[in-house]
C-alpha positions, 0 to 999 in steps of 0.5 A, a space after each residue: 624430212 630432209 625438204 623441210 629441214 632444207 627450207 628451214 636451215 637458215 630460218 625456223 618458222 620466221 624466227 629469223 634463224 636457223 636451228 643451229 643458231 638458237 640458244 637450247 635455253 630459248 623459246 624456239 628450241 623449247 618448243 622444238 624440244 617439248 614436241 619432239 619429247 611428246 612425239 616420241 613418249 607417244 610413238 613409243 608408248 613410254 610410261 609416265 614413270 619413265 623419263 626420257 633423256 637426251 644425251 650424247 656419246 651414243 650407245 658406247 658410251 652407255 656402256 660406262 654410264 649405265 654402271 656408273 649410274 646402276 651397278 652400285 659398284 656391285 655386280 651386274 649380269 650380262 647376257 653375252 650374244 655377240 660383239 655389243 654385249 661383249 663390249 657392254 660387259 668389258 666396260 662393266 667390268 671397270 665398274 664393278 664385277 660384270 658376270 656373264 649369265 649367258 651365252 651363245 659364243 659355242 653355239 656351234 660352227 659359227 659363234 653368236 648365231 643363237 640366242 640362250 633360252 632365259 631359262 638357262 640364264 644362271 642369273 646372280 642373287 645380288 645383281 645390280 641389272 641384267 644387261 641384253 643387246 635385243 639385236 646384235 647387229 654384227 652377228 644377226 641375232 635378234 630378241 623378238 621377245 624381251 626376257 621377263 625377269 620377274 617369271 625367272 625370279 629376278 628382280 634386278 631390272 632390265 638393262 636393254 640397248 636397242 640402238 639399231 631396232 629403236 622406232 621400229 617395233 613396240 617395247 614391253 615396257 614393264 618387262 624393262 628398267 632402262 633402255 638406251 639407244 644411238 639415234 643414228 641407226 634409225 632415227 636421225 643424224 649421229 649425236 643424240 643418244 636416248 635413255 629411257 630410264 624408270 624414276 626409282 632407278 635414278 638417284 644412285 650413281 657411284 661418287 665418281 660419276 660425272 655430273 653430265 652423266 649422272 641420269 638424276 641430275 640430267 632428268 632434273 634438268 630436262 636434258 639441259 644440264 649441258 647444252 644437248 645436240 639441238 640439231 639432231 634432236 631438231 631431225 629426231 623431231 622431223 623423223 617422229 613426225 613422219 613416223 606418226 604420219 605412217 601410222 606409228 610404230 605398230 604400222 612400221 613393224 608391220 611394213 618391216 615384217 612384209 619387207 622381211 618376207 619379200 627379201 627371204 621369199 626371193 633369197 629362198 627363189 635362188 638356190 645358189 644363194 647360201 642361207 644363214 644358219 641362225 636359228 629363226 627364233 634369234 634372225 633378225 
């Protein structure tokens, strides 16, 4: 990937210019963007009713952009499982009521080391959405299975921050209303944020939401309402091609499982090495 990027730095496929020189509305970048979006949709099996938005600001920015688009100024529910979901709720409080419906803040000697079972979540009857961080990298807990909110009697859409494992495993889209991820952990250089939003959730931005952050505006303009991070999108496209060549997301997931088994075996073979106290279902 990097060798290809280096080779194309000054001249992308005979165009006489590098990607960073291109207009984001030019024919050459149109080709790069279309292929990148198509490959991403194929890799993650994103349903047709979801729009894929190429945005900026990282997951931290989405902590504000999501409530500006989906909260309608009302109640949002938050499952607090670590540092990132704490930050998400703190930001959501700027735009309305942000209820903590489940938390692992006092789950033993070390905080944030387990995941509260969905059956114990105290979901609000009038929530605009339910937010989870599916992998808390700082605290080391991961949701291996997404909650089925409908089975819990909740009609609100699930919003998921999946920044740290985007592309490492399939996503069960039938349980998701919106997912977002900063690209810098698994997909490419910083500067690109991916947002997957179900079409029926568009068009509800708060009046003061900037146009560049209004999902409906971004979707209607094909992520070109403002200049997108073109080079980050280009590199992401190369990564997606590499992922496809490895057999896709399912194959990469199996590879990751094998790596985890290897690390666990090596750790268990060293009695002097402290072992984590995390419950197995929550272990990343």
